[in-house]
C-alpha positions, -999 to +999 in steps of 0.1 A: -348+113-140-370+081-142-385+058-164-411+073-191-442+063-191-444+039-222-411+018-198-438+016-172-463+005-194-444-022-204-435-034-173-471-041-163-478-056-193-454-084-187-459-110-164-436-102-137-452-066-134-488-088-130-478-100-103-461-074-081-493-053-097-516-076-079-498-078-044-494-045-048-527-037-050-537-057-024-524-033+003-541-006-015-572-019-010-569-030+025-562+007+034-585+015+014-612-007+009-638+014+005-639+049-017-677+052-029-691+085-039-655+099-038-634+121-061-600+106-070-569+113-086-534+095-090-506+107-095-474+092-110-489+059-129-517+054-108-537+040-136-533+004-130-543+007-096-575+032-098-597+002-111-598-010-073-619+018-071-633+029-101-665+013-102-672+031-071-657+063-068-680+096-084-649+098-108-607+085-108-582+111-126-554+099-132-526+123-143-486+121-157-462+143-146-456+156-182-413+153-174-423+112-177-435+115-214-470+115-224-495+094-207-511+059-219-534+056-245-570+043-247-575+051-211-601+073-200-597+098-172-558+100-186-537+134-185-505+150-186-498+179-165-466+195-148-466+184-120-462+219-100-490+230-114-517+207-110-550+215-135-572+214-109-590+238-088-587+240-048-605+213-025-613+190-048-604+157-048-612+134-013-580+107-023-548+111-038-528+081-046-487+087-055-478+059-071-440+061-093-449+095-084-424+103-051-396+093-060-402+100-099-407+140-093-382+166-104-396+188-072-407+163-045-416+197-022-437+218-046-458+181-056-466+179-021-481+216-022-498+206-047-511+175-036-521+195-002-535+226-023-560+202-042-573+178-013-605+183+004-600+195+042-607+160+054-586+146+021-561+123+028-529+112+004-516+074-003-478+072-011-461+041-024-424+045-028-396+023-036-380+014+005-345+020+004-333-006+021-356-034+000-343-055-030-367-036-058-349-007-049-318-016-065-337-031-096-329-016-125-352-042-147-386-029-127-397+007-124-395+012-087-354+003-095-354+040-111-354+077-095-353+085-053-365+058-029-370+062+005-372+043+037-408+042+057-396+069+079-383+089+058-413+091+037-432+101+073-410+131+079-406+143+046-452+146+048-444+155+081-428+188+067-453+194+040-481+194+064-496+162+064-505+139+097-496+107+090-521+077+101-505+046+091-476+027+072-476-005+056-454-020+030-455-050+006-435-066-022-415-088+000-411-108-025-376-108-043-381-087-076-368-116-102-396-141-123-389-176-101-401-157-069-428-140-086-443-171-094-447-182-059-456-142-052-486-146-031-471-172-008-432-151-004-456-124+003-470-141+032-437-155+043-423-119+044-449-103+062-449-128+092-410-127+087-392-099+082-395-062+096-412-038+072-387-017+070-371-047+042-405-046+023-401-041-014-419-007-014-431+018+017-467+024+020-475+051+040-515+075+045-517+106+056-543+132+066-545+169+053-533+191+080-548+221+085-532+232+114-496+220+105-491+260+096-506+277+128-485+292+156-495+274+187-509+287+221-527+325+218-512+353+197-510+383+212-528+416+193-517+449+206-544+473+215-543+511+214-556+528+241-574+564+234-575+589+258-608+605+265-616+639+245 
């Protein structure tokens, strides 16, 4: 499903890709302004965005799902693995960034299960996915036009079904996915955020916390007692 890693890398090397990445990075940084001393995992094609925190985080690892092809060469902390069997122990990351990951997933349920497993008990997940109502989800000349798009509500419900508690939602790429508009991307983005509803932005951004109690039964569990007669 979707595009291979080399296509993602090529896109981010273009002027349009650089402009789009800058606008997305602004929203990610606003959501997570500081990750000092934290362990951060990026899944999908997260390397262009992990640089936001690489200088302050304890470690940053970028993982490319195996079905997307080999990871970009020449980058530190980048590896490939099966998305349904992440090569990390339980409870080892404070933050997980999922970008070009959810929409490209072969099995979103298994991917989110693995993300939940490797996150620490107070860990947080940040999902960036193409918004099905936005223009970018239909622009096949960009990576966001491939794979399975989601509405913000669909991302929220998907996360809640997989034991995450959504904390906040944001959006990015109000600017149309074409070069003349991207050259004035910052102005378009400011105008879009002020005028248009977030449900029409190009990307849905959802932050969620690992919910330890989602799988536990509500209320008290009745415990059967066995009464033994006195001898």
